[in-house]
Every structure is written in structure tokens, then in C-alpha cells.
C-alpha positions as a printed Julia matrix, in Angstrom:
312×3 Matrix{Float64}:
   6.28  -16.3    20.78
   5.47  -14.09   17.79
   2.46  -16.24   16.94
   1.16  -15.92   20.49
   1.31  -12.11   20.26
   0.21  -11.41   16.7
  -1.75  -14.6    16.13
  -4.86  -12.82   17.41
  -6.4    -9.39   17.04
  -5.7    -7.69   20.34
  -5.37   -3.98   21.21
  -1.85   -4.57   22.49
  -0.78   -5.44   18.94
  -1.77   -1.99   17.69
  -0.02   -0.35   20.62
   3.23   -2.25   20.01
   3.33   -1.48   16.3
   2.19    2.15   16.57
   4.68    2.96   19.34
   7.46    1.33   17.33
   6.39    3.17   14.17
   6.37    6.49   16.01
   9.96    6.17   17.21
  11.18    4.56   13.99
   9.68    7.37   11.9
  11.56   10.09   13.73
  14.74    8.0    13.97
  14.8     7.6    10.19
  14.19   11.31    9.64
  16.67   12.71   12.14
  19.43   10.1    12.31
  19.38    8.13    9.05
  18.56   10.91    6.58
  19.58   13.76    8.96
  16.58   15.95    8.23
  15.99   19.27    9.97
  12.56   20.9    10.27
  11.13   24.22   11.35
   8.25   24.11   13.88
   5.72   24.43   11.03
   7.39   21.65    9.06
   7.55   19.49   12.17
   3.79   19.86   12.56
   3.34   18.82    8.94
   5.53   15.75    9.44
   3.48   14.82   12.49
   0.35   14.95   10.33
   2.03   12.67    7.78
   2.9    10.26   10.58
  -0.77   10.29   11.63
  -1.81    9.24    8.12
   0.79    6.46    8.17
  -0.39    5.26   11.58
  -4.02    5.27   10.47
  -2.97    3.21    7.44
  -2.17    0.41    9.87
  -5.79    0.38   11.02
  -7.07    0.49    7.44
  -4.87   -2.45    6.41
  -6.12   -4.5     9.34
  -9.74   -3.51    8.66
  -9.53   -4.55    5.0
  -7.87   -7.86    5.82
 -10.38   -8.79    8.53
 -13.55   -7.35    6.99
 -13.02   -9.1     3.66
 -11.73  -12.27    5.36
  -8.56  -12.1     3.3
  -6.51  -13.27    6.25
  -7.53  -15.06    9.43
  -8.38  -13.42   12.74
  -4.85  -12.27   13.48
  -2.6    -9.21   13.3
   0.04  -10.69   11.0
  -0.92   -8.38    8.13
  -0.1    -5.2    10.07
   3.03   -6.84   11.48
   4.35   -7.54    7.97
   3.25   -4.07    6.83
   5.4    -2.52    9.55
   8.33   -4.81    8.78
   8.24   -3.79    5.12
   8.55   -0.17    6.24
  11.69   -1.2     8.14
  12.97   -2.9     4.99
  12.32    0.22    2.9
  12.82    3.11    5.38
  13.2     5.64    2.55
   9.41    5.63    2.11
   9.15    7.54    5.4
  10.81   10.63    3.94
   8.41   10.76    0.99
   5.11   12.28    2.19
   3.59   11.78   -1.26
   4.14    8.02   -0.96
   2.45    7.9     2.45
  -0.54   10.01    1.4
  -0.95    8.27   -1.97
  -0.8     4.87   -0.28
  -3.36    5.92    2.32
  -5.96    6.97   -0.24
  -5.28    3.89   -2.37
  -6.0     1.77    0.7
  -9.37    3.52    1.0
  -9.95    2.77   -2.69
  -9.08   -0.92   -2.46
 -11.31   -1.18    0.62
 -14.26   -0.13   -1.52
 -13.19   -2.23   -4.51
 -13.02   -5.42   -2.47
 -16.5    -4.71   -1.12
 -17.93   -4.91   -4.67
 -18.4    -8.62   -3.98
 -21.6    -8.04   -1.99
 -23.14   -6.13   -4.96
 -24.88   -3.83   -2.46
 -24.82   -0.13   -3.39
 -22.42   -1.09   -6.15
 -22.57    2.2    -8.05
 -21.81    4.16   -4.88
 -18.84    1.9    -4.17
 -17.55    2.31   -7.73
 -17.81    6.08   -7.4
 -16.06    6.08   -4.02
 -13.24    3.83   -5.2
 -12.68    5.92   -8.32
 -12.78    9.14   -6.33
 -10.22    7.91   -3.77
  -7.9     6.87   -6.62
  -8.23   10.32   -8.16
  -7.33   11.89   -4.82
  -4.32    9.56   -4.61
  -3.27   10.81   -8.06
  -2.83   14.28   -6.55
   0.33   12.9    -4.94
   1.5    10.57   -7.75
   0.02   11.3   -11.16
   0.6     7.71  -12.3
  -1.73    6.5    -9.53
  -4.48    7.1   -12.11
  -3.52    3.67  -13.44
  -5.39    2.14  -10.52
  -8.66    3.07  -12.23
  -7.93   -0.06  -14.24
  -8.53   -2.09  -11.05
 -11.98   -0.51  -10.75
 -12.81   -1.43  -14.35
 -11.56   -4.99  -13.91
 -13.61   -5.32  -10.71
 -16.72   -4.17  -12.59
 -15.99   -6.8   -15.24
 -15.68   -9.49  -12.57
 -18.8    -8.63  -10.59
 -21.48   -6.92  -12.72
 -20.32   -6.22  -16.3
 -23.75   -6.39  -17.96
 -25.04   -3.27  -16.22
 -23.86   -0.56  -18.62
 -24.3     2.26  -16.12
 -21.63    0.72  -13.89
 -19.04    1.49  -16.58
 -20.08    5.14  -16.61
 -19.66    5.7   -12.87
 -15.83    6.1   -12.94
 -16.24    8.82  -15.56
 -18.77   10.54  -13.3
 -16.17   10.44  -10.52
 -13.57   11.96  -12.87
 -15.94   14.8   -13.83
 -16.78   15.46  -10.16
 -13.09   15.49   -9.24
 -12.19   17.84  -12.09
 -14.95   20.29  -11.15
 -13.88   20.3    -7.49
 -10.22   20.74   -8.4
 -10.99   23.6   -10.81
 -12.99   25.37   -8.12
 -10.28   24.94   -5.49
  -7.46   25.92   -7.84
  -9.37   28.96   -9.07
  -9.94   30.15   -5.5
  -6.28   29.61   -4.64
  -5.1    31.16   -7.93
  -3.08   28.04   -8.76
  -4.58   26.87  -12.05
  -1.19   25.81  -13.4
  -1.14   22.9   -10.91
  -3.1    20.66  -13.29
  -0.65   21.14  -16.14
   2.44   20.89  -13.94
   1.3    17.86  -11.95
  -0.5    15.64  -14.44
   2.42   15.48  -16.81
   2.73   11.67  -16.75
   6.43   11.75  -17.47
   8.72    8.76  -17.12
  11.07    9.48  -14.2
  13.52    6.59  -14.22
  16.12    6.82  -11.48
  18.95    4.74  -12.93
  21.18    5.42   -9.92
  18.67    3.72   -7.59
  18.35    0.59   -9.72
  22.08    0.33  -10.5
  22.93    0.42   -6.81
  23.44   -3.23   -5.9
  21.99   -2.82   -2.41
  18.74   -1.23   -3.61
  18.31   -3.52   -6.6
  19.03   -6.66   -4.56
  16.52   -5.75   -1.84
  13.9    -4.85   -4.44
  14.5    -8.06   -6.41
  14.28  -10.25   -3.31
  11.17   -8.4    -2.13
   9.34   -8.88   -5.43
  10.5   -12.49   -5.72
   9.35  -13.43   -2.21
   5.99  -11.69   -2.68
   5.36  -13.41   -6.02
   6.38  -16.78   -4.56
   4.04  -16.31   -1.6
   1.32  -15.18   -3.99
   1.77  -18.29   -6.12
   1.65  -20.56   -3.06
  -1.39  -18.65   -1.8
  -3.23  -19.3    -5.06
  -2.42  -22.99   -4.79
  -4.06  -23.02   -1.37
  -7.14  -21.26   -2.76
  -7.99  -24.11   -5.1
 -10.61  -25.5    -2.71
 -12.2   -22.22   -1.6
 -15.03  -20.25   -3.18
 -14.73  -18.3    -6.4
 -15.33  -15.04   -4.5
 -12.02  -15.17   -2.66
 -10.15  -16.13   -5.82
 -11.54  -13.04   -7.58
 -10.5   -10.93   -4.6
  -6.95  -12.28   -4.8
  -6.82  -11.62   -8.53
  -7.7    -7.99   -7.91
  -4.98   -7.8    -5.27
  -2.48   -9.27   -7.74
  -3.41   -6.56  -10.24
  -3.06   -3.97   -7.48
   0.48   -5.25   -6.79
   1.64   -5.2   -10.42
   0.29   -1.71  -11.03
   2.18   -0.63   -7.91
   5.4    -2.06   -9.36
   4.72   -0.24  -12.62
   4.25    3.04  -10.75
   7.5     2.33   -8.91
   9.33    2.14  -12.24
   7.55    5.15  -13.74
   8.06    7.32  -10.63
  11.55    6.32   -9.52
  13.01    9.8    -9.15
  15.57   10.25   -6.32
  13.05   11.95   -4.03
  10.09    9.62   -4.7
   9.6     6.15   -3.23
   6.26    4.71   -4.38
   7.19    1.16   -3.37
   4.98    1.79   -0.32
   1.85    1.41   -2.46
   2.76   -2.24   -3.08
   2.89   -3.12    0.62
  -0.78   -3.98    1.09
  -0.97   -6.68   -1.6
   2.44   -7.91   -0.47
   1.32   -8.45    3.12
  -1.83  -10.21    1.91
   0.24  -12.78    0.01
   2.82  -13.2     2.76
   0.21  -13.52    5.51
  -1.85  -16.01    3.48
   1.21  -18.18    2.98
   2.32  -18.03    6.62
  -1.2   -18.95    7.76
  -1.15  -22.0     5.49
   1.84  -23.5     7.31
   0.48  -26.31    9.47
   3.46  -26.94   11.75
   3.63  -24.39   14.53
   7.4   -24.7    14.89
   8.02  -24.03   11.19
   5.62  -21.09   11.2
   7.34  -19.62   14.25
  10.77  -19.92   12.62
   9.54  -18.17    9.47
   8.0   -15.4    11.57
  11.24  -14.94   13.51
  13.24  -14.75   10.28
  10.69  -12.28    8.88
  11.2   -10.03   11.89
  14.99  -10.29   12.13
  15.95   -9.94    8.45
  14.42   -6.46    7.85
  16.28   -5.1    10.88
  19.55   -6.67    9.74
  19.11   -5.12    6.29
  18.17   -1.77    7.81
  21.18   -1.69   10.17
  23.53   -2.84    7.41
  22.4    -0.07    5.08
  22.51    2.48    7.89
  26.11    1.58    8.76
  27.17    1.68    5.12
  25.9     5.25    4.62
């Protein structure tokens, strides 16, 4: 049943997931975390929800355009299910906005493979990462993915290595102009502090640590199985998957570095996670087995969500 719905790219799939995400977003805010908002704040939260909803389209575009997954909607299905598994990401606007701009960055990074307009793509990817760092300072670490991608695709062209620095200079000049006009020059020093915010309470809580451990373990297992399946495909896709692996591990590092009580950067790991999970599910030959795994994948996040909700 699930395969018949999300096994293809159909408009109804977007409608189902976006409608669900709309109601789930407000349910988490008002009933799970019992938030209250003024009319102005409510408008701001609606804008954040719009960015989250558009992220669904970006995830699907990246997966289909780069042929990472097959012609299906499983990637956006798993992306939505991970949000159900980690509902706390919905109350962190920085996580949603940072993740959105990182998705735009990885979209450009994965397009390096064509080698067309490579310098422009390097600049765009670097610039999007720098914008993402406005929400999480440690997101700057993703510039490493840009450098690794340059090494994979065209390392001998020295000017390619200079482009990320050009993006940094452009971003700094724009930020200085904006901050000077808004009389908020201290933002740079207050934001880009790169401190280590370790939330011991979060990791010592058995519920949070168990979910996080199982999530990482399942993603790594699916990633390992996905790489085994890639043994017979072209080198291009293997390089793409290596970049996605790096994207995932940097996301986990940011999660550890920015694990303050009010920050939930685990959202930035969702895209590489869904790539690995979707690749594994697609590799299952037996339809009955694949359907069972899909059903379990849908049911378990809701069971975990309801269990945690009742325990609060």
C-alpha cells in the first residue's frame, strides 16, 4: 500500500505530506510544547513553516535531479517521518532555517559532477553555507564538504580553491554593510563565538540518547548496505555518496557542538539519512519484505512520538 502511494512521484504525495506537516507542526507547538504566540510571532512561525515545507520540495529535487534515489517519493516520506521521530526540531527556527540553506548548498555541491560552471557552483555552495552559519555558527564546518568536492572533481585548477574565500569575503562585506545600517555591529562577535555547548541533560536522558543512538545506528547500517550495492555502478555516484556521508558526519558533529537545551541541529542530518535509508529500501527485491519495512518505518516514529508525549 505504501509502495503504491510513494513508489512514484505524484502530486498527491506532496499534498499528503505537506498537509500532515502543517497540522503536525502546530500540534507540536501548541499541545506538546504548549507554546503561546502573539499575532506577530504567529506570522513569524508561519514563515518558518513555509521554509520547512519548501525543504520537502528541495529534498525531492536533489534526490531526483542527481539520481540519488529512484523515481519515487520515499525520500520525502522518510524526511517527514524523521521529523515525527524528532519533533523538538520544530520548535527551533534556527534548525529549520539552517537546514534549508544547507540543502541549497548540497544541491549545488552535488551538481559539481557535471563540471559545468564549476566556479559559480562553488561560490553558490559556499555562500549558502555561510548564510546557514547565521543560524548555527558551527555550520561553517560544511565548507569542508565544498573543499572535498573540489578535490574529487577538479583539484588541479588552482582558482577553484580560491572561490570559497571569495564567497567568504563577499559575505563579510554584505554582513558589515547590513549590520552597519542596522546599528548591530556586535552581532558578528556575539554570534560567531564557536563555543562548545554540550547539553549533558539531553544526552543523559535515556529516552533521548536511545532514540539518537538507534537513529545513527540505523542510518550508518543503511549507508553501509547502500555502499555495498554501489559496487557495480559508476564512480560518479560513489563520489556523490561519499560527499553525503561527509555531510552526515559533520551534521552529527554540529549536533554535539550545539546541543544546548533550546537548539536541535539534528535536523541538518536528515537529508543524508533519508538518502541512505531510501537507497537501502529500494535495493530490497521482494515486494512483501519492502512493504513490511515501509510499514514499520511509518509506525515506529509515531509510537515513539506518542510514547514521549504521554511521558511528558
